[in-house]
MINULUM-530256 format. One record per residue: y, x, z of N, C-alpha, C, CB in turn. Coordinates in steps of 0.1 Angstrom, whole numbers, plus 5000, padded with zeros to 4 digits. Atoms other than C-alpha are relative to their C-alpha. Glycine has a CB too. Layout:
BEGIN
YXZYXZYXZYXZ ...
% end
This chain:
BEGIN
499949905011224277083187501150105003500149944986 498949924998227677213196499850105012501349925003 500349914988226477343230499050114996499349915011 500949905005223577523213500750114992498949934992 499249905008225977683189500750105008501049934990 499249914991228177823216499050095009500949925008 500949934992225177923237499450124992498849915005 500649905009223678123208501150114997499549954987 498949905003227078283201500250095012501349934997 499849924988227478393237498850095002500249915012 501249914998223878523238500150114990498849914997 499849895009224578723206501050105004500349944986 499049914995227678873220499550085011501349935004 500649934989225778963251499050114996499449905010 501049915005223079133231500750124994499149944990 499249895005225679343212500650085011501049944990 499449934989227379433244499050095007500649915010 501049924994224179543260499550124992498849915005 500449895009223179753230501150115000499949954985 498949904999226579923232499950085013501449944999 500149934987226079993269498850095000499849895011 501249915001222580143262500450134993498949934994 499649885008224080383236500950085009500849964987 499149924992226880483260499250075012501149915006 500849944990224280543288499150114995499149895007 500849905006222080743265500850134997499449954987 499149895002225080963256500350075013501349964993 499749944986225881013293498850085005500349885010 501249934995222281103301499750134992498749914999 500249885008222081353272501050115004500149974985 499049904996225281523284499650065014501449945001 500549954987223881543320498850104998499649895009 501149925003220681693306500450144995499049944991 499549875006222581953285500750085011501049964989 499449924989224582053316499050065009501049915008 501149954991221482083338499250124993499149895004 500849905006219582293312500850134997499549954987 499249895003222482523305500650075013501249974991 499549954988223282583342499450135004499849905011 500749884995220682843351499250054988499049975012 500749945011219683053321499550145004500950014987 500649874997217283343326499250044988499250005013 500949955011215383563302498650015005500550144995 501449994997211683643303499750085013499250054989 500249924988211983903330500549945013500650144998 499450074989213783663353501450045004499150035012 498649954997217083853352500949894994500250144994 499150105004219983623349500850044988501049965011 499249975011221783603316501549965003499549934987 498650034999225583603314500349874993500950114996 499750135006226583243308501450014993500149895011 498850005007229283183283501049915007499849964985 498950084993232583063297500349884992501250095002 499750125008233582713287501250024991500349885010 498949985008236782843273499650084987501150085007 500549925012234783073249499449914990499150105005 500650095010233182773232501149954991499349885007 499050055010234882643201500049845001499650044986 499950154999235982283209500149934987501149965010 499850065013236882213173498649974994500950084991 501350025006233282263162499349895006499250145001 500750114993231882033189500649874996500150025015 499450125004234481773180499649954986501650015001 500450035014233581793143498649945000500150124991 501450054999229881743152500049865005499250095009 500050144995230681433172500649904990500949995013 499550085010232781293144499049984989501350054994 501050015011230081363118498949915005499550144996 501150094995227481193141500549865000499650055013 499550145000229680893145500149944987501450005007 499950065014230280853108498750004992501150084993 501249995008226980953094498750015007500150104990 501349984993224180923119499850145005498949954991 500349864996222781273121500550104990498550015002 499549925010224981423095500450145006501249944994 499649874994226281693119498950075008501249985009 501149954992222881773134499850154997498749934998 500249865004222582103115501250095002499650014986 498849924998226082223124500050075013501249924999 499949944986225282323160499450145000499349925010 
% end
């Protein structure tokens, strides 16, 4: 019985760890996709659009969105 208890505890901890790893990997993939999609922006005529510089973005707004998502699921979804 004691062996079964510890086996199930270790299995439960492993499942929580793998769920956390899947979330981290999903965030990593979404960031890679966002970078790939924003790399080459063109309009309908095929002429290249001027990409906004990374310094021109408001990092505070993005940070707030991440915090709102962390605290409330999709609470910051409409802020982008």
